[in-house]
C-alpha positions, 0 to 999 in steps of 0.5 A: 792183165795179172789184176784180171787173173787175181779177180777171177780166181777170187771169183772162182772161190767165192763161187765154190763157196756158194755152191757148197751151201746147197750140198751142206743144206741137203746133208742137213736134211738127209741126217734130220730126216734120218733121226726122224725116221729112228724116233718114229721107228727104231727097228728100221734104225739099221736100215735107215742108217745105210740109206742116209750114208748112200743119201749123203754120198749122192748129195756130196757128189754135188760138192765135188762136181763143183770143185771139178767144174772150178778147176776146169773153168779156172 
C-alpha cells in the first residue's frame, strides 16, 4: 500500500512541474511584449510597466492554483 502512495505523490510532483510550464511561458510572453511596447513608444514605459506587473500577477495565479490543487487532491 505504501508504494501506491509513493507513486501517487511522485505523479503529483511531476504533474505540478508540467503545470508550471504554462505560467512560465505566459510570463515570458508578457515581459517580452512589454519590452517590445517600450521599444516602440518609450514615453509609455511607466504605464506599460504597471500593466506588465498586473499581467504577471494574473499569470502567476495559475501556478498558485496548481499548487493548491496538488495539496487538495494528494
